[in-house]
mmCIF file of the C-alpha atoms, coordinates in Angstrom:
data_MODEL
# 
_entry.id   MODEL 
# 
loop_
_atom_site.group_PDB 
_atom_site.id 
_atom_site.type_symbol 
_atom_site.label_atom_id 
_atom_site.label_alt_id 
_atom_site.label_comp_id 
_atom_site.label_asym_id 
_atom_site.label_entity_id 
_atom_site.label_seq_id 
_atom_site.pdbx_PDB_ins_code 
_atom_site.Cartn_x 
_atom_site.Cartn_y 
_atom_site.Cartn_z 
_atom_site.occupancy 
_atom_site.B_iso_or_equiv 
_atom_site.pdbx_formal_charge 
_atom_site.auth_seq_id 
_atom_site.auth_comp_id 
_atom_site.auth_asym_id 
_atom_site.auth_atom_id 
_atom_site.pdbx_PDB_model_num 
ATOM 1   C CA . MET A 1 1   ? 0.000   0.000   0.000  1.00 0.00 ? 1   MET A CA 1 
ATOM 2   C CA . GLY A 1 2   ? 3.020   2.279   0.339  1.00 0.00 ? 2   GLY A CA 1 
ATOM 3   C CA . LEU A 1 3   ? 1.905   3.453   3.769  1.00 0.00 ? 3   LEU A CA 1 
ATOM 4   C CA . LYS A 1 4   ? 4.069   4.556   6.677  1.00 0.00 ? 4   LYS A CA 1 
ATOM 5   C CA . ALA A 1 5   ? 3.161   4.371   10.365 1.00 0.00 ? 5   ALA A CA 1 
ATOM 6   C CA . LEU A 1 6   ? 4.894   6.510   12.977 1.00 0.00 ? 6   LEU A CA 1 
ATOM 7   C CA . PHE A 1 7   ? 4.780   5.696   16.686 1.00 0.00 ? 7   PHE A CA 1 
ATOM 8   C CA . LEU A 1 8   ? 5.608   8.384   19.223 1.00 0.00 ? 8   LEU A CA 1 
ATOM 9   C CA . ASN A 1 9   ? 6.525   6.490   22.385 1.00 0.00 ? 9   ASN A CA 1 
ATOM 10  C CA . CYS A 1 10  ? 5.840   8.904   25.227 1.00 0.00 ? 10  CYS A CA 1 
ATOM 11  C CA . THR A 1 11  ? 7.404   6.850   27.996 1.00 0.00 ? 11  THR A CA 1 
ATOM 12  C CA . LEU A 1 12  ? 9.239   8.757   30.711 1.00 0.00 ? 12  LEU A CA 1 
ATOM 13  C CA . LYS A 1 13  ? 12.146  6.298   30.486 1.00 0.00 ? 13  LYS A CA 1 
ATOM 14  C CA . ARG A 1 14  ? 15.170  7.234   28.415 1.00 0.00 ? 14  ARG A CA 1 
ATOM 15  C CA . SER A 1 15  ? 16.878  4.662   26.202 1.00 0.00 ? 15  SER A CA 1 
ATOM 16  C CA . PRO A 1 16  ? 18.104  2.021   26.783 1.00 0.00 ? 16  PRO A CA 1 
ATOM 17  C CA . GLU A 1 17  ? 15.836  1.546   29.822 1.00 0.00 ? 17  GLU A CA 1 
ATOM 18  C CA . ILE A 1 18  ? 13.099  -1.022  29.190 1.00 0.00 ? 18  ILE A CA 1 
ATOM 19  C CA . SER A 1 19  ? 9.756   0.568   28.305 1.00 0.00 ? 19  SER A CA 1 
ATOM 20  C CA . ASN A 1 20  ? 6.497   -1.296  28.916 1.00 0.00 ? 20  ASN A CA 1 
ATOM 21  C CA . THR A 1 21  ? 4.828   1.035   26.454 1.00 0.00 ? 21  THR A CA 1 
ATOM 22  C CA . ARG A 1 22  ? 7.395   0.042   23.815 1.00 0.00 ? 22  ARG A CA 1 
ATOM 23  C CA . ALA A 1 23  ? 6.512   -3.610  24.381 1.00 0.00 ? 23  ALA A CA 1 
ATOM 24  C CA . LEU A 1 24  ? 2.906   -2.913  23.373 1.00 0.00 ? 24  LEU A CA 1 
ATOM 25  C CA . VAL A 1 25  ? 4.086   -0.755  20.470 1.00 0.00 ? 25  VAL A CA 1 
ATOM 26  C CA . ASP A 1 26  ? 6.161   -3.712  19.233 1.00 0.00 ? 26  ASP A CA 1 
ATOM 27  C CA . LYS A 1 27  ? 2.989   -5.808  18.919 1.00 0.00 ? 27  LYS A CA 1 
ATOM 28  C CA . ALA A 1 28  ? 1.437   -3.192  16.642 1.00 0.00 ? 28  ALA A CA 1 
ATOM 29  C CA . VAL A 1 29  ? 4.667   -2.848  14.660 1.00 0.00 ? 29  VAL A CA 1 
ATOM 30  C CA . LYS A 1 30  ? 4.723   -6.599  14.004 1.00 0.00 ? 30  LYS A CA 1 
ATOM 31  C CA . LEU A 1 31  ? 1.140   -6.496  12.727 1.00 0.00 ? 31  LEU A CA 1 
ATOM 32  C CA . PHE A 1 32  ? 1.841   -3.522  10.462 1.00 0.00 ? 32  PHE A CA 1 
ATOM 33  C CA . SER A 1 33  ? 4.950   -5.247  9.137  1.00 0.00 ? 33  SER A CA 1 
ATOM 34  C CA . GLU A 1 34  ? 2.876   -8.285  8.198  1.00 0.00 ? 34  GLU A CA 1 
ATOM 35  C CA . MET A 1 35  ? 0.811   -5.910  6.036  1.00 0.00 ? 35  MET A CA 1 
ATOM 36  C CA . ASP A 1 36  ? 3.975   -4.489  4.425  1.00 0.00 ? 36  ASP A CA 1 
ATOM 37  C CA . ILE A 1 37  ? 3.448   -1.130  6.107  1.00 0.00 ? 37  ILE A CA 1 
ATOM 38  C CA . GLU A 1 38  ? 6.681   0.687   6.966  1.00 0.00 ? 38  GLU A CA 1 
ATOM 39  C CA . THR A 1 39  ? 7.013   1.647   10.627 1.00 0.00 ? 39  THR A CA 1 
ATOM 40  C CA . GLU A 1 40  ? 9.190   3.909   12.731 1.00 0.00 ? 40  GLU A CA 1 
ATOM 41  C CA . ILE A 1 41  ? 9.291   4.375   16.500 1.00 0.00 ? 41  ILE A CA 1 
ATOM 42  C CA . ILE A 1 42  ? 10.491  7.566   18.163 1.00 0.00 ? 42  ILE A CA 1 
ATOM 43  C CA . ARG A 1 43  ? 11.089  7.661   21.908 1.00 0.00 ? 43  ARG A CA 1 
ATOM 44  C CA . VAL A 1 44  ? 10.366  11.326  22.431 1.00 0.00 ? 44  VAL A CA 1 
ATOM 45  C CA . VAL A 1 45  ? 12.157  11.622  25.782 1.00 0.00 ? 45  VAL A CA 1 
ATOM 46  C CA . ASP A 1 46  ? 15.454  10.842  24.026 1.00 0.00 ? 46  ASP A CA 1 
ATOM 47  C CA . TYR A 1 47  ? 15.180  14.158  22.172 1.00 0.00 ? 47  TYR A CA 1 
ATOM 48  C CA . ASN A 1 48  ? 15.538  17.711  23.440 1.00 0.00 ? 48  ASN A CA 1 
ATOM 49  C CA . VAL A 1 49  ? 11.940  18.772  22.947 1.00 0.00 ? 49  VAL A CA 1 
ATOM 50  C CA . LYS A 1 50  ? 11.307  22.168  24.469 1.00 0.00 ? 50  LYS A CA 1 
ATOM 51  C CA . PHE A 1 51  ? 8.078   23.293  26.090 1.00 0.00 ? 51  PHE A CA 1 
ATOM 52  C CA . GLY A 1 52  ? 5.888   25.474  23.909 1.00 0.00 ? 52  GLY A CA 1 
ATOM 53  C CA . VAL A 1 53  ? 3.008   25.582  21.448 1.00 0.00 ? 53  VAL A CA 1 
ATOM 54  C CA . SER A 1 54  ? 4.873   26.405  18.256 1.00 0.00 ? 54  SER A CA 1 
ATOM 55  C CA . SER A 1 55  ? 6.511   24.121  15.701 1.00 0.00 ? 55  SER A CA 1 
ATOM 56  C CA . ASP A 1 56  ? 9.967   25.486  16.499 1.00 0.00 ? 56  ASP A CA 1 
ATOM 57  C CA . GLU A 1 57  ? 10.981  26.841  19.900 1.00 0.00 ? 57  GLU A CA 1 
ATOM 58  C CA . GLY A 1 58  ? 14.393  28.004  18.775 1.00 0.00 ? 58  GLY A CA 1 
ATOM 59  C CA . GLU A 1 59  ? 17.997  26.981  19.358 1.00 0.00 ? 59  GLU A CA 1 
ATOM 60  C CA . SER A 1 60  ? 18.599  23.333  20.347 1.00 0.00 ? 60  SER A CA 1 
ATOM 61  C CA . ASP A 1 61  ? 14.907  22.418  20.029 1.00 0.00 ? 61  ASP A CA 1 
ATOM 62  C CA . GLU A 1 62  ? 14.716  18.986  18.400 1.00 0.00 ? 62  GLU A CA 1 
ATOM 63  C CA . TRP A 1 63  ? 10.953  18.928  17.955 1.00 0.00 ? 63  TRP A CA 1 
ATOM 64  C CA . PRO A 1 64  ? 11.188  20.120  14.304 1.00 0.00 ? 64  PRO A CA 1 
ATOM 65  C CA . GLN A 1 65  ? 12.918  16.884  13.257 1.00 0.00 ? 65  GLN A CA 1 
ATOM 66  C CA . ILE A 1 66  ? 10.179  14.827  14.928 1.00 0.00 ? 66  ILE A CA 1 
ATOM 67  C CA . LEU A 1 67  ? 7.468   16.999  13.395 1.00 0.00 ? 67  LEU A CA 1 
ATOM 68  C CA . LYS A 1 68  ? 8.974   16.432  9.944  1.00 0.00 ? 68  LYS A CA 1 
ATOM 69  C CA . LYS A 1 69  ? 8.414   12.700  10.395 1.00 0.00 ? 69  LYS A CA 1 
ATOM 70  C CA . VAL A 1 70  ? 4.873   13.325  11.647 1.00 0.00 ? 70  VAL A CA 1 
ATOM 71  C CA . LYS A 1 71  ? 4.100   15.251  8.473  1.00 0.00 ? 71  LYS A CA 1 
ATOM 72  C CA . GLU A 1 72  ? 5.554   12.484  6.307  1.00 0.00 ? 72  GLU A CA 1 
ATOM 73  C CA . CYS A 1 73  ? 3.614   9.590   7.856  1.00 0.00 ? 73  CYS A CA 1 
ATOM 74  C CA . ASP A 1 74  ? 0.177   8.272   6.922  1.00 0.00 ? 74  ASP A CA 1 
ATOM 75  C CA . ILE A 1 75  ? -0.579  6.696   10.294 1.00 0.00 ? 75  ILE A CA 1 
ATOM 76  C CA . LEU A 1 76  ? 0.244   8.374   13.612 1.00 0.00 ? 76  LEU A CA 1 
ATOM 77  C CA . VAL A 1 77  ? 0.060   6.447   16.879 1.00 0.00 ? 77  VAL A CA 1 
ATOM 78  C CA . ILE A 1 78  ? 0.583   8.117   20.234 1.00 0.00 ? 78  ILE A CA 1 
ATOM 79  C CA . ALA A 1 79  ? 1.776   5.548   22.781 1.00 0.00 ? 79  ALA A CA 1 
ATOM 80  C CA . THR A 1 80  ? 1.790   6.569   26.425 1.00 0.00 ? 80  THR A CA 1 
ATOM 81  C CA . PRO A 1 81  ? 1.923   5.208   29.954 1.00 0.00 ? 81  PRO A CA 1 
ATOM 82  C CA . ILE A 1 82  ? -0.558  6.343   32.600 1.00 0.00 ? 82  ILE A CA 1 
ATOM 83  C CA . TRP A 1 83  ? 0.720   8.459   35.479 1.00 0.00 ? 83  TRP A CA 1 
ATOM 84  C CA . PHE A 1 84  ? -1.642  9.667   38.221 1.00 0.00 ? 84  PHE A CA 1 
ATOM 85  C CA . GLY A 1 85  ? -4.598  8.584   36.092 1.00 0.00 ? 85  GLY A CA 1 
ATOM 86  C CA . VAL A 1 86  ? -3.707  10.680  33.042 1.00 0.00 ? 86  VAL A CA 1 
ATOM 87  C CA . ARG A 1 87  ? -1.362  10.528  30.051 1.00 0.00 ? 87  ARG A CA 1 
ATOM 88  C CA . SER A 1 88  ? 2.330   11.066  30.642 1.00 0.00 ? 88  SER A CA 1 
ATOM 89  C CA . SER A 1 89  ? 3.872   14.529  30.730 1.00 0.00 ? 89  SER A CA 1 
ATOM 90  C CA . ILE A 1 90  ? 5.756   13.635  27.540 1.00 0.00 ? 90  ILE A CA 1 
ATOM 91  C CA . SER A 1 91  ? 2.556   12.880  25.650 1.00 0.00 ? 91  SER A CA 1 
ATOM 92  C CA . GLN A 1 92  ? 1.058   16.133  26.955 1.00 0.00 ? 92  GLN A CA 1 
ATOM 93  C CA . LEU A 1 93  ? 4.166   17.922  25.691 1.00 0.00 ? 93  LEU A CA 1 
ATOM 94  C CA . VAL A 1 94  ? 3.723   16.278  22.275 1.00 0.00 ? 94  VAL A CA 1 
ATOM 95  C CA . MET A 1 95  ? 0.114   17.433  22.019 1.00 0.00 ? 95  MET A CA 1 
ATOM 96  C CA . GLU A 1 96  ? 1.085   20.966  23.040 1.00 0.00 ? 96  GLU A CA 1 
ATOM 97  C CA . ARG A 1 97  ? 3.813   21.087  20.407 1.00 0.00 ? 97  ARG A CA 1 
ATOM 98  C CA . LEU A 1 98  ? 1.440   19.742  17.743 1.00 0.00 ? 98  LEU A CA 1 
ATOM 99  C CA . ASP A 1 99  ? -0.715  22.785  18.490 1.00 0.00 ? 99  ASP A CA 1 
ATOM 100 C CA . GLY A 1 100 ? 1.792   24.739  16.424 1.00 0.00 ? 100 GLY A CA 1 
ATOM 101 C CA . THR A 1 101 ? 0.598   23.000  13.254 1.00 0.00 ? 101 THR A CA 1 
ATOM 102 C CA . TYR A 1 102 ? -2.562  25.118  13.312 1.00 0.00 ? 102 TYR A CA 1 
ATOM 103 C CA . ASP A 1 103 ? -0.363  27.926  11.979 1.00 0.00 ? 103 ASP A CA 1 
ATOM 104 C CA . GLU A 1 104 ? 0.881   25.844  9.043  1.00 0.00 ? 104 GLU A CA 1 
ATOM 105 C CA . GLU A 1 105 ? -2.324  25.597  7.045  1.00 0.00 ? 105 GLU A CA 1 
ATOM 106 C CA . ASP A 1 106 ? -2.416  24.800  3.350  1.00 0.00 ? 106 ASP A CA 1 
ATOM 107 C CA . PRO A 1 107 ? -2.492  28.114  1.425  1.00 0.00 ? 107 PRO A CA 1 
ATOM 108 C CA . GLU A 1 108 ? -5.373  26.984  -0.789 1.00 0.00 ? 108 GLU A CA 1 
ATOM 109 C CA . THR A 1 109 ? -7.613  24.874  1.448  1.00 0.00 ? 109 THR A CA 1 
ATOM 110 C CA . GLY A 1 110 ? -6.591  26.039  4.894  1.00 0.00 ? 110 GLY A CA 1 
ATOM 111 C CA . GLN A 1 111 ? -6.232  22.419  5.978  1.00 0.00 ? 111 GLN A CA 1 
ATOM 112 C CA . PHE A 1 112 ? -3.781  21.698  8.791  1.00 0.00 ? 112 PHE A CA 1 
ATOM 113 C CA . PRO A 1 113 ? -0.742  19.439  8.162  1.00 0.00 ? 113 PRO A CA 1 
ATOM 114 C CA . LEU A 1 114 ? -2.342  16.483  9.961  1.00 0.00 ? 114 LEU A CA 1 
ATOM 115 C CA . TYR A 1 115 ? -5.272  16.388  7.529  1.00 0.00 ? 115 TYR A CA 1 
ATOM 116 C CA . GLY A 1 116 ? -5.156  13.176  5.507  1.00 0.00 ? 116 GLY A CA 1 
ATOM 117 C CA . LYS A 1 117 ? -3.594  11.165  8.333  1.00 0.00 ? 117 LYS A CA 1 
ATOM 118 C CA . VAL A 1 118 ? -5.245  8.588   10.552 1.00 0.00 ? 118 VAL A CA 1 
ATOM 119 C CA . ALA A 1 119 ? -4.396  8.294   14.225 1.00 0.00 ? 119 ALA A CA 1 
ATOM 120 C CA . GLY A 1 120 ? -4.639  5.853   17.096 1.00 0.00 ? 120 GLY A CA 1 
ATOM 121 C CA . VAL A 1 121 ? -3.445  5.499   20.670 1.00 0.00 ? 121 VAL A CA 1 
ATOM 122 C CA . LEU A 1 122 ? -1.749  2.811   22.786 1.00 0.00 ? 122 LEU A CA 1 
ATOM 123 C CA . VAL A 1 123 ? -1.801  2.963   26.593 1.00 0.00 ? 123 VAL A CA 1 
ATOM 124 C CA . THR A 1 124 ? -0.134  1.005   29.410 1.00 0.00 ? 124 THR A CA 1 
ATOM 125 C CA . GLY A 1 125 ? -0.391  1.484   33.158 1.00 0.00 ? 125 GLY A CA 1 
ATOM 126 C CA . ASN A 1 126 ? -0.779  -0.095  36.571 1.00 0.00 ? 126 ASN A CA 1 
ATOM 127 C CA . GLU A 1 127 ? -4.332  1.044   37.219 1.00 0.00 ? 127 GLU A CA 1 
ATOM 128 C CA . ASP A 1 128 ? -7.299  3.031   35.921 1.00 0.00 ? 128 ASP A CA 1 
ATOM 129 C CA . GLY A 1 129 ? -7.038  5.874   33.420 1.00 0.00 ? 129 GLY A CA 1 
ATOM 130 C CA . ALA A 1 130 ? -6.832  4.229   30.003 1.00 0.00 ? 130 ALA A CA 1 
ATOM 131 C CA . HIS A 1 131 ? -10.232 5.458   28.813 1.00 0.00 ? 131 HIS A CA 1 
ATOM 132 C CA . ASN A 1 132 ? -9.447  8.989   29.944 1.00 0.00 ? 132 ASN A CA 1 
ATOM 133 C CA . VAL A 1 133 ? -6.099  8.967   28.156 1.00 0.00 ? 133 VAL A CA 1 
ATOM 134 C CA . ALA A 1 134 ? -7.529  7.522   24.939 1.00 0.00 ? 134 ALA A CA 1 
ATOM 135 C CA . ALA A 1 135 ? -10.514 9.875   24.902 1.00 0.00 ? 135 ALA A CA 1 
ATOM 136 C CA . ASN A 1 136 ? -8.506  13.044  25.412 1.00 0.00 ? 136 ASN A CA 1 
ATOM 137 C CA . THR A 1 137 ? -5.692  12.089  23.052 1.00 0.00 ? 137 THR A CA 1 
ATOM 138 C CA . LEU A 1 138 ? -7.937  10.992  20.184 1.00 0.00 ? 138 LEU A CA 1 
ATOM 139 C CA . PHE A 1 139 ? -10.084 14.109  20.642 1.00 0.00 ? 139 PHE A CA 1 
ATOM 140 C CA . ASN A 1 140 ? -6.972  16.300  20.433 1.00 0.00 ? 140 ASN A CA 1 
ATOM 141 C CA . LEU A 1 141 ? -5.785  14.509  17.312 1.00 0.00 ? 141 LEU A CA 1 
ATOM 142 C CA . THR A 1 142 ? -9.076  14.898  15.475 1.00 0.00 ? 142 THR A CA 1 
ATOM 143 C CA . HIS A 1 143 ? -9.034  18.631  16.213 1.00 0.00 ? 143 HIS A CA 1 
ATOM 144 C CA . LEU A 1 144 ? -5.563  18.801  14.702 1.00 0.00 ? 144 LEU A CA 1 
ATOM 145 C CA . GLY A 1 145 ? -6.908  17.280  11.487 1.00 0.00 ? 145 GLY A CA 1 
ATOM 146 C CA . CYS A 1 146 ? -6.412  13.531  11.928 1.00 0.00 ? 146 CYS A CA 1 
ATOM 147 C CA . THR A 1 147 ? -9.128  11.084  10.982 1.00 0.00 ? 147 THR A CA 1 
ATOM 148 C CA . ILE A 1 148 ? -10.034 8.714   13.816 1.00 0.00 ? 148 ILE A CA 1 
ATOM 149 C CA . PRO A 1 149 ? -11.359 5.363   12.576 1.00 0.00 ? 149 PRO A CA 1 
ATOM 150 C CA . PRO A 1 150 ? -13.376 3.065   14.865 1.00 0.00 ? 150 PRO A CA 1 
ATOM 151 C CA . ASN A 1 151 ? -11.626 0.983   17.526 1.00 0.00 ? 151 ASN A CA 1 
ATOM 152 C CA . VAL A 1 152 ? -8.202  2.626   17.291 1.00 0.00 ? 152 VAL A CA 1 
ATOM 153 C CA . ASP A 1 153 ? -7.256  2.501   20.956 1.00 0.00 ? 153 ASP A CA 1 
ATOM 154 C CA . SER A 1 154 ? -5.638  -0.441  22.688 1.00 0.00 ? 154 SER A CA 1 
ATOM 155 C CA . TYR A 1 155 ? -4.503  -0.613  26.284 1.00 0.00 ? 155 TYR A CA 1 
ATOM 156 C CA . TRP A 1 156 ? -3.342  -2.775  29.146 1.00 0.00 ? 156 TRP A CA 1 
ATOM 157 C CA . VAL A 1 157 ? -3.725  -1.859  32.813 1.00 0.00 ? 157 VAL A CA 1 
ATOM 158 C CA . GLY A 1 158 ? -2.795  -3.845  35.900 1.00 0.00 ? 158 GLY A CA 1 
ATOM 159 C CA . ASP A 1 159 ? -4.444  -4.041  39.307 1.00 0.00 ? 159 ASP A CA 1 
ATOM 160 C CA . ALA A 1 160 ? -5.061  -0.875  41.305 1.00 0.00 ? 160 ALA A CA 1 
ATOM 161 C CA . GLY A 1 161 ? -2.044  0.373   43.203 1.00 0.00 ? 161 GLY A CA 1 
ATOM 162 C CA . PRO A 1 162 ? 1.651   -0.421  42.778 1.00 0.00 ? 162 PRO A CA 1 
ATOM 163 C CA . GLY A 1 163 ? 2.430   -3.677  41.067 1.00 0.00 ? 163 GLY A CA 1 
ATOM 164 C CA . PRO A 1 164 ? 3.956   -5.375  38.042 1.00 0.00 ? 164 PRO A CA 1 
ATOM 165 C CA . SER A 1 165 ? 3.661   -3.559  34.723 1.00 0.00 ? 165 SER A CA 1 
ATOM 166 C CA . TYR A 1 166 ? 2.835   -4.858  31.244 1.00 0.00 ? 166 TYR A CA 1 
ATOM 167 C CA . ILE A 1 167 ? 5.959   -6.942  30.651 1.00 0.00 ? 167 ILE A CA 1 
ATOM 168 C CA . GLU A 1 168 ? 6.433   -8.342  34.171 1.00 0.00 ? 168 GLU A CA 1 
ATOM 169 C CA . ALA A 1 169 ? 2.718   -9.081  34.555 1.00 0.00 ? 169 ALA A CA 1 
ATOM 170 C CA . GLY A 1 170 ? 2.570   -11.025 31.310 1.00 0.00 ? 170 GLY A CA 1 
ATOM 171 C CA . GLY A 1 171 ? 0.357   -8.475  29.605 1.00 0.00 ? 171 GLY A CA 1 
ATOM 172 C CA . GLN A 1 172 ? 1.509   -9.773  26.219 1.00 0.00 ? 172 GLN A CA 1 
ATOM 173 C CA . ARG A 1 173 ? -0.885  -12.694 26.792 1.00 0.00 ? 173 ARG A CA 1 
ATOM 174 C CA . HIS A 1 174 ? -3.895  -10.551 27.674 1.00 0.00 ? 174 HIS A CA 1 
ATOM 175 C CA . LEU A 1 175 ? -6.786  -11.343 25.304 1.00 0.00 ? 175 LEU A CA 1 
ATOM 176 C CA . TYR A 1 176 ? -8.492  -7.944  25.354 1.00 0.00 ? 176 TYR A CA 1 
ATOM 177 C CA . THR A 1 177 ? -5.275  -6.090  24.595 1.00 0.00 ? 177 THR A CA 1 
ATOM 178 C CA . ASN A 1 178 ? -4.279  -8.530  21.864 1.00 0.00 ? 178 ASN A CA 1 
ATOM 179 C CA . LYS A 1 179 ? -7.734  -8.196  20.331 1.00 0.00 ? 179 LYS A CA 1 
ATOM 180 C CA . THR A 1 180 ? -7.899  -4.418  20.411 1.00 0.00 ? 180 THR A CA 1 
ATOM 181 C CA . VAL A 1 181 ? -4.373  -3.885  19.065 1.00 0.00 ? 181 VAL A CA 1 
ATOM 182 C CA . ARG A 1 182 ? -5.418  -5.897  16.014 1.00 0.00 ? 182 ARG A CA 1 
ATOM 183 C CA . TYR A 1 183 ? -8.601  -3.858  15.622 1.00 0.00 ? 183 TYR A CA 1 
ATOM 184 C CA . MET A 1 184 ? -6.498  -0.713  15.789 1.00 0.00 ? 184 MET A CA 1 
ATOM 185 C CA . VAL A 1 185 ? -3.890  -1.790  13.246 1.00 0.00 ? 185 VAL A CA 1 
ATOM 186 C CA . TYR A 1 186 ? -6.323  -3.095  10.638 1.00 0.00 ? 186 TYR A CA 1 
ATOM 187 C CA . ASN A 1 187 ? -8.702  -0.134  10.893 1.00 0.00 ? 187 ASN A CA 1 
ATOM 188 C CA . LEU A 1 188 ? -5.838  2.349   10.735 1.00 0.00 ? 188 LEU A CA 1 
ATOM 189 C CA . ALA A 1 189 ? -4.416  0.598   7.669  1.00 0.00 ? 189 ALA A CA 1 
ATOM 190 C CA . PHE A 1 190 ? -7.764  0.495   5.872  1.00 0.00 ? 190 PHE A CA 1 
ATOM 191 C CA . PHE A 1 191 ? -8.654  4.131   6.473  1.00 0.00 ? 191 PHE A CA 1 
ATOM 192 C CA . ALA A 1 192 ? -5.121  5.320   5.725  1.00 0.00 ? 192 ALA A CA 1 
ATOM 193 C CA . GLU A 1 193 ? -5.372  3.734   2.283  1.00 0.00 ? 193 GLU A CA 1 
ATOM 194 C CA . VAL A 1 194 ? -8.841  5.213   1.747  1.00 0.00 ? 194 VAL A CA 1 
ATOM 195 C CA . LEU A 1 195 ? -7.579  8.696   2.588  1.00 0.00 ? 195 LEU A CA 1 
ATOM 196 C CA . LYS A 1 196 ? -4.477  8.319   0.449  1.00 0.00 ? 196 LYS A CA 1 
ATOM 197 C CA . ASN A 1 197 ? -6.655  7.509   -2.548 1.00 0.00 ? 197 ASN A CA 1 
ATOM 198 C CA . ASN A 1 198 ? -9.429  9.957   -1.627 1.00 0.00 ? 198 ASN A CA 1 
ATOM 199 C CA . PRO A 1 199 ? -8.007  13.130  -0.041 1.00 0.00 ? 199 PRO A CA 1 
ATOM 200 C CA . ILE A 1 200 ? -10.401 15.157  2.114  1.00 0.00 ? 200 ILE A CA 1 
ATOM 201 C CA . PRO A 1 201 ? -11.731 17.950  -0.142 1.00 0.00 ? 201 PRO A CA 1 
ATOM 202 C CA . THR A 1 202 ? -12.956 20.307  2.581  1.00 0.00 ? 202 THR A CA 1 
ATOM 203 C CA . ASN A 1 203 ? -11.883 23.901  1.986  1.00 0.00 ? 203 ASN A CA 1 
ATOM 204 C CA . LEU A 1 204 ? -11.536 25.343  5.480  1.00 0.00 ? 204 LEU A CA 1 
ATOM 205 C CA . LYS A 1 205 ? -10.667 28.803  4.161  1.00 0.00 ? 205 LYS A CA 1 
ATOM 206 C CA . LYS A 1 206 ? -13.898 29.003  2.212  1.00 0.00 ? 206 LYS A CA 1 
ATOM 207 C CA . LEU A 1 207 ? -15.943 27.791  5.165  1.00 0.00 ? 207 LEU A CA 1 
ATOM 208 C CA . TYR A 1 208 ? -14.230 30.271  7.473  1.00 0.00 ? 208 TYR A CA 1 
ATOM 209 C CA . ALA A 1 209 ? -15.093 33.106  5.087  1.00 0.00 ? 209 ALA A CA 1 
ATOM 210 C CA . GLN A 1 210 ? -18.730 31.991  5.057  1.00 0.00 ? 210 GLN A CA 1 
ATOM 211 C CA . ALA A 1 211 ? -18.809 31.840  8.836  1.00 0.00 ? 211 ALA A CA 1 
ATOM 212 C CA . THR A 1 212 ? -17.281 35.313  9.080  1.00 0.00 ? 212 THR A CA 1 
ATOM 213 C CA . GLU A 1 213 ? -20.049 36.780  6.952  1.00 0.00 ? 213 GLU A CA 1 
ATOM 214 C CA . GLU A 1 214 ? -22.758 35.684  9.374  1.00 0.00 ? 214 GLU A CA 1 
ATOM 215 C CA . SER A 1 215 ? -20.864 36.304  12.597 1.00 0.00 ? 215 SER A CA 1 
ATOM 216 C CA . ASP A 1 216 ? -20.283 39.394  14.769 1.00 0.00 ? 216 ASP A CA 1 
# 
């Protein structure tokens, strides 16, 4: 299909420390590879990504090189652990930096750079919070222009309180997670191909002009 999937692993652990989130990402990567879809994984914490809401926060900011890969992919997956019931600070940082793409609209249509891409989310954690993380992250991504197909979140959570994480707890054998990661991969692949062959025609500039005419 000539598609490319990009995973942004938003673990708090720097390489080469073992990441439970990466272990779940690897399952999705294997499935994409079986469909001949090219994949790349970026562990965001290994880069010097500055705080901010623009696409380039100046000297030594390494977000622009990550953003370049985001713009080049067809499938974007945000992978994050749960901390204190919400997505990691790294994934929050990623969403804040993606906010800068609003200012990079297409000169003719006004579409944002993430238009034409599909997106999903992977989540790991020791207790509750997966639905909250998936809901907020997918909502953010659709506002940025991504298309969100059905069933494109997959997660594993352990028992409440401190305890073994995905790898140690044998989460790789968990039926629900193994089912939903397959749903995610196949739906992302299908809709990515649909969008590649049928670009979204919506002219945001034209619609904005119409809205301006009837607004105060």
